[in-house]
C-alpha positions as CSV (number, residue, x, y, z in Angstrom):
1,M,4.6,12.4,6.9
2,H,7.6,10.5,5.8
3,E,7.0,7.0,4.4
4,S,8.9,4.8,6.9
5,G,11.2,1.9,6.6
6,G,12.0,2.2,2.8
7,V,9.5,1.2,0.2
8,G,8.8,-2.1,2.3
9,G,7.8,0.0,5.1
10,T,5.3,2.0,3.4
11,R,2.2,1.9,4.9
12,V,-1.3,2.1,2.8
13,A,-5.2,2.7,3.8
14,L,-8.1,1.9,1.5
15,I,-10.9,3.4,1.3
16,G,-13.2,1.3,-1.0
17,G,-11.6,-1.4,0.5
18,S,-14.5,-4.1,0.0
19,G,-15.0,-3.5,-3.6
20,Q,-13.7,-5.0,-7.0
21,L,-10.3,-3.4,-7.3
22,G,-9.9,-3.1,-2.8
23,T,-10.3,-6.6,-2.6
24,A,-7.4,-6.8,-5.2
25,L,-5.7,-4.1,-3.4
26,R,-5.4,-5.9,0.2
27,G,-4.4,-9.1,-1.6
28,A,-1.4,-7.0,-3.4
29,F,0.0,-4.9,-0.2
30,G,-0.9,-7.3,2.9
31,A,0.5,-7.1,5.5
32,R,1.3,-3.2,4.5
33,V,-2.2,-1.9,4.7
34,A,-3.2,-0.4,7.8
35,A,-6.5,-0.1,7.6
36,A,-9.1,-1.0,5.2
37,P,-12.4,0.2,6.2
38,G,-15.9,-0.5,4.4
39,H,-18.7,1.8,3.9
40,D,-20.3,1.5,6.5
41,E,-17.1,2.1,8.6
42,V,-15.7,5.0,7.0
43,A,-17.5,6.5,3.9
44,L,-15.4,8.5,1.4
45,E,-18.0,11.4,2.0
46,D,-17.7,11.8,5.3
47,P,-14.4,14.0,5.8
48,A,-14.8,13.7,9.6
49,A,-14.5,10.0,9.4
50,L,-11.8,9.9,6.9
51,A,-9.4,12.4,9.2
52,V,-10.2,10.0,12.1
53,L,-9.1,7.1,9.9
54,L,-6.1,9.0,8.7
55,D,-5.3,9.8,12.6
56,A,-5.7,6.6,13.6
57,S,-3.6,4.5,11.5
58,A,-0.9,7.3,10.2
59,P,-0.6,5.7,6.7
60,D,2.2,6.8,4.0
61,V,-0.4,6.5,1.2
62,L,-4.1,6.6,1.2
63,I,-6.2,4.6,-2.0
64,N,-9.4,5.9,-2.9
65,C,-11.0,3.4,-4.8
66,A,-14.7,4.6,-3.6
67,A,-16.6,5.8,-6.3
68,F,-20.4,5.7,-7.7
69,H,-19.7,4.0,-10.7
70,N,-23.0,3.1,-12.4
71,V,-23.0,4.8,-15.4
72,D,-26.9,5.1,-15.8
73,L,-27.3,5.9,-12.2
74,C,-24.9,8.6,-12.3
75,E,-27.3,10.1,-15.2
76,R,-30.3,10.5,-13.0
77,D,-28.4,11.3,-10.1
78,P,-26.2,14.0,-10.9
79,D,-26.2,15.2,-7.2
80,R,-24.6,12.0,-6.1
81,A,-22.0,11.3,-8.5
82,F,-20.5,14.8,-7.5
83,A,-20.8,14.3,-3.8
84,L,-18.9,11.0,-4.3
85,N,-16.3,11.1,-7.4
86,A,-15.6,14.9,-6.9
87,D,-16.5,16.7,-3.1
88,A,-15.6,13.6,-1.6
89,V,-12.1,13.6,-3.5
90,D,-11.6,17.0,-3.3
91,A,-11.7,16.6,0.5
92,A,-9.7,13.5,1.1
93,A,-6.9,15.1,-1.2
94,A,-7.0,18.1,1.1
95,A,-6.6,15.9,4.2
96,C,-3.8,14.0,2.8
97,A,-2.0,17.1,1.4
98,Q,-2.4,18.8,5.3
99,R,-1.0,15.5,6.6
100,G,1.6,14.8,4.2
101,I,0.3,11.8,3.2
102,R,0.7,10.4,-0.7
103,F,-3.2,10.4,-2.1
104,V,-4.0,7.7,-5.0
105,T,-7.6,7.9,-6.7
106,I,-8.9,5.7,-9.4
107,S,-10.1,7.5,-12.7
108,S,-11.8,6.1,-15.7
109,D,-11.7,6.0,-19.7
110,Y,-15.1,7.7,-19.4
111,V,-13.2,11.2,-19.1
112,F,-12.5,10.8,-22.6
113,D,-15.6,10.8,-25.3
114,G,-14.0,7.7,-27.5
115,T,-13.8,9.6,-31.0
116,L,-9.8,10.0,-31.2
117,G,-9.9,6.9,-33.2
118,R,-6.7,5.4,-31.1
119,A,-6.1,4.7,-27.7
120,Y,-5.8,7.6,-25.0
121,R,-2.5,8.4,-23.6
122,E,-2.0,10.3,-20.0
123,T,-1.2,13.6,-22.0
124,D,-4.6,13.5,-24.3
125,V,-7.1,16.0,-23.6
126,P,-10.2,14.6,-21.4
127,N,-13.8,15.5,-22.8
128,P,-16.3,13.2,-21.1
129,R,-19.7,12.9,-22.6
130,T,-21.2,11.4,-19.2
131,V,-22.2,12.8,-15.8
132,Y,-20.3,9.7,-14.6
133,G,-17.0,11.1,-16.7
134,V,-17.7,14.6,-15.9
135,S,-17.6,14.0,-12.1
136,K,-14.4,11.9,-12.4
137,L,-12.9,14.2,-14.0
138,A,-13.8,16.6,-11.6
139,G,-12.3,14.4,-9.2
140,E,-9.0,14.4,-10.8
141,E,-8.8,18.6,-11.1
142,R,-9.3,18.9,-7.7
143,T,-6.6,16.4,-6.7
144,R,-4.1,18.1,-8.9
145,A,-5.6,21.7,-7.2
146,R,-4.9,20.6,-4.0
147,G,-1.4,19.8,-4.7
148,G,0.7,17.4,-2.0
149,R,1.9,13.9,-3.6
150,H,-1.0,13.0,-5.8
151,L,-1.3,9.6,-8.2
152,I,-4.2,9.7,-10.2
153,V,-4.8,6.2,-12.1
154,R,-7.1,5.8,-15.1
155,T,-8.5,2.1,-15.5
156,S,-10.9,0.6,-18.1
157,G,-13.6,-2.1,-17.6
158,V,-12.2,-3.5,-14.6
159,F,-13.2,-7.1,-13.7
160,G,-12.4,-9.4,-11.5
161,T,-14.4,-12.3,-9.5
162,T,-15.6,-9.8,-6.6
163,G,-18.8,-7.6,-6.8
164,S,-19.8,-4.0,-6.1
165,S,-22.3,-2.3,-3.9
166,N,-23.2,-0.1,-6.9
167,K,-23.5,-2.9,-9.7
168,G,-23.6,-6.3,-8.4
169,K,-21.9,-9.3,-9.4
170,P,-19.3,-8.8,-12.1
171,L,-20.8,-8.8,-15.7
172,I,-18.6,-11.4,-16.6
173,E,-19.6,-13.5,-13.7
174,R,-23.1,-12.9,-14.8
175,V,-22.5,-13.6,-18.3
176,L,-20.8,-17.3,-17.7
177,S,-23.2,-18.5,-15.0
178,A,-25.8,-17.5,-18.1
179,A,-24.3,-19.3,-20.3
180,Q,-24.0,-22.5,-17.8
181,R,-27.5,-22.4,-17.6
182,G,-28.3,-22.5,-21.1
183,E,-29.6,-18.5,-21.5
184,P,-28.8,-16.5,-24.0
185,T,-26.5,-13.3,-23.9
186,R,-26.5,-10.0,-26.2
187,M,-23.5,-8.3,-25.8
188,V,-22.5,-4.5,-27.5
189,S,-20.3,-5.2,-30.6
190,D,-19.4,-1.4,-31.5
191,I,-18.1,-0.1,-27.8
192,I,-13.9,-0.9,-27.7
193,F,-12.6,-0.8,-24.3
194,S,-9.0,-1.7,-22.6
195,P,-10.4,-5.2,-20.3
196,S,-8.8,-4.6,-17.1
197,Y,-8.4,-7.3,-14.3
198,A,-8.5,-6.1,-11.1
199,P,-5.5,-8.4,-9.3
200,H,-3.2,-7.2,-12.4
201,V,-4.3,-3.4,-11.7
202,A,-3.7,-3.9,-7.8
203,A,0.0,-5.1,-8.6
204,A,0.7,-2.2,-11.1
205,I,-0.7,0.4,-8.4
206,R,1.7,-1.2,-6.0
207,A,4.1,-1.0,-8.3
208,L,3.6,2.5,-8.9
209,V,3.6,3.3,-5.5
210,D,6.6,1.7,-5.0
211,A,8.2,3.3,-7.4
212,G,7.3,6.6,-5.9
213,A,5.4,7.8,-8.9
214,V,3.1,11.0,-8.7
215,G,1.0,12.3,-11.6
216,T,-1.5,10.3,-13.8
217,H,-0.9,7.1,-15.3
218,H,-3.4,4.7,-17.4
219,V,-3.3,1.3,-16.2
220,T,-5.2,-1.4,-18.2
221,N,-4.4,-5.1,-19.5
222,A,-2.7,-4.8,-22.6
223,G,-4.7,-4.3,-26.1
224,S,-8.6,-3.6,-26.5
225,C,-11.3,-5.3,-27.7
226,S,-15.0,-5.1,-28.0
227,W,-17.3,-6.1,-25.2
228,Y,-18.7,-8.7,-27.7
229,D,-15.2,-10.2,-28.7
230,F,-14.3,-9.9,-24.8
231,V,-17.4,-12.1,-23.6
232,A,-16.8,-14.4,-26.6
233,E,-13.4,-15.2,-25.7
234,A,-14.2,-15.4,-22.4
235,L,-16.8,-18.5,-23.2
236,R,-14.0,-19.9,-25.7
237,K,-11.4,-20.3,-22.6
238,A,-14.3,-21.4,-20.3
239,G,-15.1,-24.3,-22.4
240,L,-18.9,-22.8,-23.7
241,A,-17.9,-21.8,-26.9
242,D,-21.2,-23.0,-27.9
243,A,-23.1,-20.9,-25.6
244,P,-25.6,-18.7,-27.2
245,L,-24.1,-15.3,-27.6
246,E,-25.5,-12.6,-30.1
247,P,-23.8,-9.3,-31.1
248,T,-26.0,-5.9,-31.1
249,T,-24.5,-2.6,-31.4
250,Y,-25.2,0.4,-28.4
251,A,-28.2,2.0,-30.8
252,E,-29.8,-1.1,-30.7
253,L,-30.1,-1.2,-26.9
254,A,-31.9,1.8,-26.9
255,N,-30.0,3.3,-23.7
256,P,-30.0,7.0,-23.4
257,T,-26.8,7.5,-21.6
258,P,-23.8,8.4,-24.6
259,R,-20.9,6.4,-23.5
260,P,-17.6,6.4,-25.5
261,R,-17.7,4.0,-28.3
262,Y,-13.6,3.8,-28.5
263,S,-11.9,4.8,-25.4
264,P,-8.9,2.1,-25.0
265,L,-6.0,3.5,-22.8
266,E,-2.2,3.2,-23.6
267,N,0.2,3.4,-20.7
268,T,3.3,5.9,-21.4
269,T,4.8,5.9,-18.1
270,F,6.0,2.8,-16.7
271,A,8.6,2.0,-18.8
272,A,10.2,5.5,-17.5
273,L,9.5,4.0,-14.3
274,G,10.7,0.4,-14.5
275,I,7.5,-1.0,-14.4
276,A,6.8,-3.9,-16.5
277,P,3.6,-3.8,-19.1
278,L,0.6,-5.8,-17.7
279,P,-0.2,-8.8,-19.4
280,S,-2.6,-9.0,-22.2
281,W,-6.1,-9.1,-21.6
282,E,-6.2,-12.7,-23.1
283,A,-4.0,-13.5,-20.5
284,A,-5.7,-11.9,-17.9
285,L,-8.7,-13.6,-18.9
286,D,-6.5,-17.2,-18.2
287,A,-5.8,-15.5,-15.0
288,F,-9.8,-14.8,-13.9
289,L,-10.7,-17.7,-15.3
290,S,-8.4,-20.0,-13.3
291,V,-9.2,-18.4,-10.3
292,R,-12.8,-18.8,-10.8
293,A,-12.7,-22.4,-11.2
294,A,-10.9,-22.8,-7.7
295,R,-13.2,-20.9,-6.3
296,L,-16.0,-23.0,-7.5
297,A,-14.6,-26.1,-6.5
298,A,-13.9,-24.9,-3.1
299,A,-17.4,-24.6,-3.0
300,T,-18.5,-27.9,-4.1
């Protein structure tokens, strides 16, 4: 299959289109979305249903946003993690390669161990420490092994106004709601990441698709911070600077899952493709809070 009508005519199908990033991608691609079924309609782990979708909608590009991304649950259920994050991705990549469809799949900063001491670039060697990270890396590797025109997008700490079936409401929404109720929040100050606003990530993915990009790309908002600093800045910008917020360490949470402690992502590929870098994570918070305020106002 050849992408029809030039860049503007590229037709896109989405799997996981009802989640946080999938919703943003539907907005980014607009009328170019040929299909975006929910999980109850077409599950990524159902290759027969996926084949029917691809043959019926005839997209030029399939974007996979589906994942089992509850990190703690992945540790307890590795079979499910690998079934969705690796096996199903492999089957989707194969189906796309057979049909000449470009395949885009979303990966994670958790493919790295967080010990490098600087932001990870696309060329750095992965070394995941969690079942989630291992399963996502397996999905990357199987996608590459299938050949075809593929695009692997790694991102980090995606936030927005839409929740997911795995995690429920976005963390930032839960924190802001708790602060408005006067409830205290504890956040870790020793896990550093690259906050990524879903609509900004979606716009960058659209730019990658339109540029005909292939290979691996890091897509996050610029800069990095701890979860504590991220939440503190969100509260400040939301006019809730006096809300009770306490820093803590990951060790103090006594969570057995060995999360990477320093896993910001650096993009090194956009300049050569003529794609502008994403705004800072602080600017992303401004955009998020503006959308949130408008949504809350419309609901009253």
